[in-house]
mmCIF file of the N, C-alpha and C atoms, coordinates in Angstrom:
data_MODEL
# 
_entry.id   MODEL 
# 
loop_
_atom_site.group_PDB 
_atom_site.id 
_atom_site.type_symbol 
_atom_site.label_atom_id 
_atom_site.label_alt_id 
_atom_site.label_comp_id 
_atom_site.label_asym_id 
_atom_site.label_entity_id 
_atom_site.label_seq_id 
_atom_site.pdbx_PDB_ins_code 
_atom_site.Cartn_x 
_atom_site.Cartn_y 
_atom_site.Cartn_z 
_atom_site.occupancy 
_atom_site.B_iso_or_equiv 
_atom_site.pdbx_formal_charge 
_atom_site.auth_seq_id 
_atom_site.auth_comp_id 
_atom_site.auth_asym_id 
_atom_site.auth_atom_id 
_atom_site.pdbx_PDB_model_num 
ATOM 1   N N  . MET A 1 1  ? 165.943 -125.350 44.182 1.00 0.00 ? 1  MET A N  1 
ATOM 2   C CA . MET A 1 1  ? 165.643 -126.819 44.889 1.00 0.00 ? 1  MET A CA 1 
ATOM 3   C C  . MET A 1 1  ? 164.628 -126.648 45.971 1.00 0.00 ? 1  MET A C  1 
ATOM 4   N N  . SER A 1 2  ? 163.527 -127.693 45.876 1.00 0.00 ? 2  SER A N  1 
ATOM 5   C CA . SER A 1 2  ? 162.496 -127.605 46.822 1.00 0.00 ? 2  SER A CA 1 
ATOM 6   C C  . SER A 1 2  ? 162.703 -128.152 48.196 1.00 0.00 ? 2  SER A C  1 
ATOM 7   N N  . GLU A 1 3  ? 162.343 -127.902 49.248 1.00 0.00 ? 3  GLU A N  1 
ATOM 8   C CA . GLU A 1 3  ? 162.518 -128.324 50.599 1.00 0.00 ? 3  GLU A CA 1 
ATOM 9   C C  . GLU A 1 3  ? 162.433 -129.689 50.701 1.00 0.00 ? 3  GLU A C  1 
ATOM 10  N N  . ILE A 1 4  ? 161.751 -130.731 49.662 1.00 0.00 ? 4  ILE A N  1 
ATOM 11  C CA . ILE A 1 4  ? 161.889 -132.046 49.726 1.00 0.00 ? 4  ILE A CA 1 
ATOM 12  C C  . ILE A 1 4  ? 163.030 -132.508 49.063 1.00 0.00 ? 4  ILE A C  1 
ATOM 13  N N  . GLU A 1 5  ? 163.709 -132.132 48.239 1.00 0.00 ? 5  GLU A N  1 
ATOM 14  C CA . GLU A 1 5  ? 164.938 -132.337 47.768 1.00 0.00 ? 5  GLU A CA 1 
ATOM 15  C C  . GLU A 1 5  ? 166.037 -132.156 48.489 1.00 0.00 ? 5  GLU A C  1 
ATOM 16  N N  . GLU A 1 6  ? 166.016 -130.902 49.090 1.00 0.00 ? 6  GLU A N  1 
ATOM 17  C CA . GLU A 1 6  ? 166.906 -130.433 50.112 1.00 0.00 ? 6  GLU A CA 1 
ATOM 18  C C  . GLU A 1 6  ? 167.030 -131.866 51.173 1.00 0.00 ? 6  GLU A C  1 
ATOM 19  N N  . LEU A 1 7  ? 166.109 -132.183 51.837 1.00 0.00 ? 7  LEU A N  1 
ATOM 20  C CA . LEU A 1 7  ? 165.941 -133.214 52.711 1.00 0.00 ? 7  LEU A CA 1 
ATOM 21  C C  . LEU A 1 7  ? 166.320 -134.514 52.288 1.00 0.00 ? 7  LEU A C  1 
ATOM 22  N N  . LYS A 1 8  ? 166.175 -134.737 51.097 1.00 0.00 ? 8  LYS A N  1 
ATOM 23  C CA . LYS A 1 8  ? 166.555 -136.023 50.350 1.00 0.00 ? 8  LYS A CA 1 
ATOM 24  C C  . LYS A 1 8  ? 168.017 -135.954 50.185 1.00 0.00 ? 8  LYS A C  1 
ATOM 25  N N  . ASP A 1 9  ? 168.748 -134.901 49.972 1.00 0.00 ? 9  ASP A N  1 
ATOM 26  C CA . ASP A 1 9  ? 170.135 -134.585 49.944 1.00 0.00 ? 9  ASP A CA 1 
ATOM 27  C C  . ASP A 1 9  ? 170.824 -134.964 51.340 1.00 0.00 ? 9  ASP A C  1 
ATOM 28  N N  . GLU A 1 10 ? 170.095 -134.300 52.250 1.00 0.00 ? 10 GLU A N  1 
ATOM 29  C CA . GLU A 1 10 ? 170.490 -134.576 53.576 1.00 0.00 ? 10 GLU A CA 1 
ATOM 30  C C  . GLU A 1 10 ? 170.167 -136.001 54.316 1.00 0.00 ? 10 GLU A C  1 
ATOM 31  N N  . VAL A 1 11 ? 169.483 -136.824 53.813 1.00 0.00 ? 11 VAL A N  1 
ATOM 32  C CA . VAL A 1 11 ? 169.140 -137.799 54.205 1.00 0.00 ? 11 VAL A CA 1 
ATOM 33  C C  . VAL A 1 11 ? 170.839 -138.667 53.386 1.00 0.00 ? 11 VAL A C  1 
ATOM 34  N N  . LYS A 1 12 ? 170.615 -138.607 52.184 1.00 0.00 ? 12 LYS A N  1 
ATOM 35  C CA . LYS A 1 12 ? 171.833 -139.142 51.661 1.00 0.00 ? 12 LYS A CA 1 
ATOM 36  C C  . LYS A 1 12 ? 172.985 -139.102 52.218 1.00 0.00 ? 12 LYS A C  1 
ATOM 37  N N  . LYS A 1 13 ? 173.583 -137.898 52.666 1.00 0.00 ? 13 LYS A N  1 
ATOM 38  C CA . LYS A 1 13 ? 174.678 -137.264 53.712 1.00 0.00 ? 13 LYS A CA 1 
ATOM 39  C C  . LYS A 1 13 ? 174.651 -138.215 54.702 1.00 0.00 ? 13 LYS A C  1 
ATOM 40  N N  . LEU A 1 14 ? 173.536 -138.087 55.329 1.00 0.00 ? 14 LEU A N  1 
ATOM 41  C CA . LEU A 1 14 ? 173.597 -138.932 56.894 1.00 0.00 ? 14 LEU A CA 1 
ATOM 42  C C  . LEU A 1 14 ? 173.761 -140.398 56.549 1.00 0.00 ? 14 LEU A C  1 
ATOM 43  N N  . LYS A 1 15 ? 173.281 -140.986 55.486 1.00 0.00 ? 15 LYS A N  1 
ATOM 44  C CA . LYS A 1 15 ? 173.467 -142.274 55.098 1.00 0.00 ? 15 LYS A CA 1 
ATOM 45  C C  . LYS A 1 15 ? 174.679 -142.584 55.211 1.00 0.00 ? 15 LYS A C  1 
ATOM 46  N N  . ALA A 1 16 ? 175.560 -141.813 54.263 1.00 0.00 ? 16 ALA A N  1 
ATOM 47  C CA . ALA A 1 16 ? 176.686 -141.801 54.020 1.00 0.00 ? 16 ALA A CA 1 
ATOM 48  C C  . ALA A 1 16 ? 177.884 -141.882 55.121 1.00 0.00 ? 16 ALA A C  1 
ATOM 49  N N  . GLU A 1 17 ? 177.569 -140.680 56.184 1.00 0.00 ? 17 GLU A N  1 
ATOM 50  C CA . GLU A 1 17 ? 178.010 -140.678 57.234 1.00 0.00 ? 17 GLU A CA 1 
ATOM 51  C C  . GLU A 1 17 ? 178.083 -141.746 58.034 1.00 0.00 ? 17 GLU A C  1 
ATOM 52  N N  . LYS A 1 18 ? 176.663 -142.388 58.284 1.00 0.00 ? 18 LYS A N  1 
ATOM 53  C CA . LYS A 1 18 ? 176.529 -143.592 58.967 1.00 0.00 ? 18 LYS A CA 1 
ATOM 54  C C  . LYS A 1 18 ? 177.440 -144.694 58.255 1.00 0.00 ? 18 LYS A C  1 
ATOM 55  N N  . VAL A 1 19 ? 177.208 -144.989 57.359 1.00 0.00 ? 19 VAL A N  1 
ATOM 56  C CA . VAL A 1 19 ? 178.034 -146.182 56.669 1.00 0.00 ? 19 VAL A CA 1 
ATOM 57  C C  . VAL A 1 19 ? 179.652 -145.880 57.256 1.00 0.00 ? 19 VAL A C  1 
ATOM 58  N N  . ALA A 1 20 ? 180.289 -144.500 56.756 1.00 0.00 ? 20 ALA A N  1 
ATOM 59  C CA . ALA A 1 20 ? 181.508 -144.228 57.444 1.00 0.00 ? 20 ALA A CA 1 
ATOM 60  C C  . ALA A 1 20 ? 181.789 -144.437 58.918 1.00 0.00 ? 20 ALA A C  1 
ATOM 61  N N  . LEU A 1 21 ? 180.960 -144.028 59.600 1.00 0.00 ? 21 LEU A N  1 
ATOM 62  C CA . LEU A 1 21 ? 181.119 -144.384 60.996 1.00 0.00 ? 21 LEU A CA 1 
ATOM 63  C C  . LEU A 1 21 ? 180.891 -145.923 61.512 1.00 0.00 ? 21 LEU A C  1 
ATOM 64  N N  . LEU A 1 22 ? 180.160 -146.556 60.843 1.00 0.00 ? 22 LEU A N  1 
ATOM 65  C CA . LEU A 1 22 ? 180.304 -147.900 60.962 1.00 0.00 ? 22 LEU A CA 1 
ATOM 66  C C  . LEU A 1 22 ? 181.387 -148.610 60.459 1.00 0.00 ? 22 LEU A C  1 
ATOM 67  N N  . ARG A 1 23 ? 182.047 -148.181 59.263 1.00 0.00 ? 23 ARG A N  1 
ATOM 68  C CA . ARG A 1 23 ? 183.208 -148.903 59.221 1.00 0.00 ? 23 ARG A CA 1 
ATOM 69  C C  . ARG A 1 23 ? 184.422 -148.382 60.039 1.00 0.00 ? 23 ARG A C  1 
ATOM 70  N N  . LEU A 1 24 ? 184.552 -147.059 60.628 1.00 0.00 ? 24 LEU A N  1 
ATOM 71  C CA . LEU A 1 24 ? 185.244 -146.853 61.496 1.00 0.00 ? 24 LEU A CA 1 
ATOM 72  C C  . LEU A 1 24 ? 185.407 -147.550 62.827 1.00 0.00 ? 24 LEU A C  1 
ATOM 73  N N  . ILE A 1 25 ? 184.048 -147.967 63.484 1.00 0.00 ? 25 ILE A N  1 
ATOM 74  C CA . ILE A 1 25 ? 183.686 -148.637 64.376 1.00 0.00 ? 25 ILE A CA 1 
ATOM 75  C C  . ILE A 1 25 ? 184.269 -150.035 64.019 1.00 0.00 ? 25 ILE A C  1 
ATOM 76  N N  . LYS A 1 26 ? 184.179 -150.540 63.088 1.00 0.00 ? 26 LYS A N  1 
ATOM 77  C CA . LYS A 1 26 ? 184.587 -151.910 62.841 1.00 0.00 ? 26 LYS A CA 1 
ATOM 78  C C  . LYS A 1 26 ? 186.106 -152.226 62.752 1.00 0.00 ? 26 LYS A C  1 
ATOM 79  N N  . ASP A 1 27 ? 186.999 -151.009 62.479 1.00 0.00 ? 27 ASP A N  1 
ATOM 80  C CA . ASP A 1 27 ? 188.234 -150.934 62.084 1.00 0.00 ? 27 ASP A CA 1 
ATOM 81  C C  . ASP A 1 27 ? 188.710 -150.676 63.529 1.00 0.00 ? 27 ASP A C  1 
ATOM 82  N N  . ILE A 1 28 ? 188.125 -149.778 64.231 1.00 0.00 ? 28 ILE A N  1 
ATOM 83  C CA . ILE A 1 28 ? 188.852 -149.492 65.881 1.00 0.00 ? 28 ILE A CA 1 
ATOM 84  C C  . ILE A 1 28 ? 188.450 -150.776 66.499 1.00 0.00 ? 28 ILE A C  1 
ATOM 85  N N  . THR A 1 29 ? 187.239 -151.721 66.453 1.00 0.00 ? 29 THR A N  1 
ATOM 86  C CA . THR A 1 29 ? 187.339 -152.990 67.243 1.00 0.00 ? 29 THR A CA 1 
ATOM 87  C C  . THR A 1 29 ? 188.037 -154.247 66.554 1.00 0.00 ? 29 THR A C  1 
ATOM 88  N N  . SER A 1 30 ? 188.509 -154.181 65.459 1.00 0.00 ? 30 SER A N  1 
ATOM 89  C CA . SER A 1 30 ? 189.506 -154.982 64.991 1.00 0.00 ? 30 SER A CA 1 
ATOM 90  C C  . SER A 1 30 ? 190.962 -154.713 65.540 1.00 0.00 ? 30 SER A C  1 
ATOM 91  N N  . ALA A 1 31 ? 191.093 -153.152 65.612 1.00 0.00 ? 31 ALA A N  1 
ATOM 92  C CA . ALA A 1 31 ? 192.499 -152.902 66.060 1.00 0.00 ? 31 ALA A CA 1 
ATOM 93  C C  . ALA A 1 31 ? 192.359 -153.401 67.659 1.00 0.00 ? 31 ALA A C  1 
ATOM 94  N N  . LEU A 1 32 ? 191.196 -152.907 68.411 1.00 0.00 ? 32 LEU A N  1 
ATOM 95  C CA . LEU A 1 32 ? 191.416 -153.415 69.711 1.00 0.00 ? 32 LEU A CA 1 
ATOM 96  C C  . LEU A 1 32 ? 191.627 -154.874 70.108 1.00 0.00 ? 32 LEU A C  1 
ATOM 97  N N  . LYS A 1 33 ? 190.906 -155.766 69.249 1.00 0.00 ? 33 LYS A N  1 
ATOM 98  C CA . LYS A 1 33 ? 191.130 -157.312 69.079 1.00 0.00 ? 33 LYS A CA 1 
ATOM 99  C C  . LYS A 1 33 ? 192.327 -157.575 69.228 1.00 0.00 ? 33 LYS A C  1 
ATOM 100 N N  . SER A 1 34 ? 193.225 -156.985 67.925 1.00 0.00 ? 34 SER A N  1 
ATOM 101 C CA . SER A 1 34 ? 194.486 -157.266 67.696 1.00 0.00 ? 34 SER A CA 1 
ATOM 102 C C  . SER A 1 34 ? 195.398 -157.171 68.863 1.00 0.00 ? 34 SER A C  1 
ATOM 103 N N  . LEU A 1 35 ? 195.231 -155.505 69.565 1.00 0.00 ? 35 LEU A N  1 
ATOM 104 C CA . LEU A 1 35 ? 195.968 -155.414 70.620 1.00 0.00 ? 35 LEU A CA 1 
ATOM 105 C C  . LEU A 1 35 ? 195.806 -156.290 71.872 1.00 0.00 ? 35 LEU A C  1 
ATOM 106 N N  . ALA A 1 36 ? 194.635 -156.646 72.040 1.00 0.00 ? 36 ALA A N  1 
ATOM 107 C CA . ALA A 1 36 ? 194.146 -157.823 73.051 1.00 0.00 ? 36 ALA A CA 1 
ATOM 108 C C  . ALA A 1 36 ? 194.903 -158.727 72.753 1.00 0.00 ? 36 ALA A C  1 
ATOM 109 N N  . LYS A 1 37 ? 194.989 -159.390 71.571 1.00 0.00 ? 37 LYS A N  1 
ATOM 110 C CA . LYS A 1 37 ? 195.809 -160.684 71.396 1.00 0.00 ? 37 LYS A CA 1 
ATOM 111 C C  . LYS A 1 37 ? 197.280 -160.603 71.617 1.00 0.00 ? 37 LYS A C  1 
ATOM 112 N N  . GLN A 1 38 ? 197.659 -159.485 71.223 1.00 0.00 ? 38 GLN A N  1 
ATOM 113 C CA . GLN A 1 38 ? 199.210 -159.097 71.374 1.00 0.00 ? 38 GLN A CA 1 
ATOM 114 C C  . GLN A 1 38 ? 199.609 -158.815 72.858 1.00 0.00 ? 38 GLN A C  1 
ATOM 115 N N  . SER A 1 39 ? 198.779 -158.388 73.687 1.00 0.00 ? 39 SER A N  1 
ATOM 116 C CA . SER A 1 39 ? 198.963 -158.363 74.913 1.00 0.00 ? 39 SER A CA 1 
ATOM 117 C C  . SER A 1 39 ? 198.731 -159.629 75.702 1.00 0.00 ? 39 SER A C  1 
ATOM 118 N N  . ASP A 1 40 ? 197.798 -160.484 75.048 1.00 0.00 ? 40 ASP A N  1 
ATOM 119 C CA . ASP A 1 40 ? 197.745 -161.652 75.880 1.00 0.00 ? 40 ASP A CA 1 
ATOM 120 C C  . ASP A 1 40 ? 198.750 -162.709 75.182 1.00 0.00 ? 40 ASP A C  1 
ATOM 121 N N  . THR A 1 41 ? 199.328 -162.512 74.333 1.00 0.00 ? 41 THR A N  1 
ATOM 122 C CA . THR A 1 41 ? 200.715 -163.354 74.043 1.00 0.00 ? 41 THR A CA 1 
ATOM 123 C C  . THR A 1 41 ? 201.796 -163.010 74.788 1.00 0.00 ? 41 THR A C  1 
ATOM 124 N N  . GLN A 1 42 ? 201.930 -161.404 74.927 1.00 0.00 ? 42 GLN A N  1 
ATOM 125 C CA . GLN A 1 42 ? 202.859 -161.037 75.726 1.00 0.00 ? 42 GLN A CA 1 
ATOM 126 C C  . GLN A 1 42 ? 203.010 -161.597 77.176 1.00 0.00 ? 42 GLN A C  1 
ATOM 127 N N  . LYS A 1 43 ? 201.707 -161.403 77.640 1.00 0.00 ? 43 LYS A N  1 
ATOM 128 C CA . LYS A 1 43 ? 201.649 -161.862 79.072 1.00 0.00 ? 43 LYS A CA 1 
ATOM 129 C C  . LYS A 1 43 ? 201.851 -163.440 79.096 1.00 0.00 ? 43 LYS A C  1 
ATOM 130 N N  . ARG A 1 44 ? 201.303 -164.314 78.390 1.00 0.00 ? 44 ARG A N  1 
ATOM 131 C CA . ARG A 1 44 ? 202.089 -165.674 78.640 1.00 0.00 ? 44 ARG A CA 1 
ATOM 132 C C  . ARG A 1 44 ? 203.160 -165.753 78.302 1.00 0.00 ? 44 ARG A C  1 
ATOM 133 N N  . ALA A 1 45 ? 203.947 -165.006 77.244 1.00 0.00 ? 45 ALA A N  1 
ATOM 134 C CA . ALA A 1 45 ? 205.486 -165.142 77.272 1.00 0.00 ? 45 ALA A CA 1 
ATOM 135 C C  . ALA A 1 45 ? 206.187 -164.788 78.386 1.00 0.00 ? 45 ALA A C  1 
ATOM 136 N N  . PHE A 1 46 ? 205.824 -163.811 79.074 1.00 0.00 ? 46 PHE A N  1 
ATOM 137 C CA . PHE A 1 46 ? 206.206 -163.146 80.182 1.00 0.00 ? 46 PHE A CA 1 
ATOM 138 C C  . PHE A 1 46 ? 205.916 -164.223 81.296 1.00 0.00 ? 46 PHE A C  1 
ATOM 139 N N  . GLU A 1 47 ? 205.160 -165.065 81.713 1.00 0.00 ? 47 GLU A N  1 
ATOM 140 C CA . GLU A 1 47 ? 204.802 -166.189 82.468 1.00 0.00 ? 47 GLU A CA 1 
ATOM 141 C C  . GLU A 1 47 ? 205.652 -167.019 82.100 1.00 0.00 ? 47 GLU A C  1 
ATOM 142 N N  . ILE A 1 48 ? 205.951 -167.698 81.025 1.00 0.00 ? 48 ILE A N  1 
ATOM 143 C CA . ILE A 1 48 ? 206.551 -168.850 80.422 1.00 0.00 ? 48 ILE A CA 1 
ATOM 144 C C  . ILE A 1 48 ? 208.046 -168.325 81.085 1.00 0.00 ? 48 ILE A C  1 
ATOM 145 N N  . ASP A 1 49 ? 208.594 -166.999 80.626 1.00 0.00 ? 49 ASP A N  1 
ATOM 146 C CA . ASP A 1 49 ? 209.638 -166.555 80.827 1.00 0.00 ? 49 ASP A CA 1 
ATOM 147 C C  . ASP A 1 49 ? 210.202 -166.579 82.427 1.00 0.00 ? 49 ASP A C  1 
ATOM 148 N N  . GLU A 1 50 ? 209.321 -166.534 83.286 1.00 0.00 ? 50 GLU A N  1 
ATOM 149 C CA . GLU A 1 50 ? 209.436 -166.436 84.481 1.00 0.00 ? 50 GLU A CA 1 
ATOM 150 C C  . GLU A 1 50 ? 209.712 -167.942 85.072 1.00 0.00 ? 50 GLU A C  1 
ATOM 151 N N  . LYS A 1 51 ? 209.150 -168.845 84.416 1.00 0.00 ? 51 LYS A N  1 
ATOM 152 C CA . LYS A 1 51 ? 209.244 -169.959 84.810 1.00 0.00 ? 51 LYS A CA 1 
ATOM 153 C C  . LYS A 1 51 ? 210.432 -171.090 84.602 1.00 0.00 ? 51 LYS A C  1 
ATOM 154 N N  . LEU A 1 52 ? 211.345 -170.112 83.295 1.00 0.00 ? 52 LEU A N  1 
ATOM 155 C CA . LEU A 1 52 ? 212.516 -170.618 82.939 1.00 0.00 ? 52 LEU A CA 1 
ATOM 156 C C  . LEU A 1 52 ? 213.671 -170.817 84.101 1.00 0.00 ? 52 LEU A C  1 
ATOM 157 N N  . PRO A 1 53 ? 214.301 -171.690 83.910 1.00 0.00 ? 53 PRO A N  1 
ATOM 158 C CA . PRO A 1 53 ? 215.519 -171.874 85.207 1.00 0.00 ? 53 PRO A CA 1 
ATOM 159 C C  . PRO A 1 53 ? 216.523 -170.939 84.741 1.00 0.00 ? 53 PRO A C  1 
ATOM 160 N N  . PHE A 1 54 ? 216.462 -170.213 83.904 1.00 0.00 ? 54 PHE A N  1 
ATOM 161 C CA . PHE A 1 54 ? 217.652 -169.441 83.378 1.00 0.00 ? 54 PHE A CA 1 
ATOM 162 C C  . PHE A 1 54 ? 217.533 -168.108 83.083 1.00 0.00 ? 54 PHE A C  1 
# 
């Protein structure tokens, strides 16, 4: 295999890794947004609960 072909293969691998990393970042961002929503909802529920007279 020539050096050019090896470099082309390496570029393909790097591009695939880039795509995988971008998907992972997207999944992590989505999970963090979901956790933030849950946290915000729990915080509001706790605030409402504190205001209840019973």
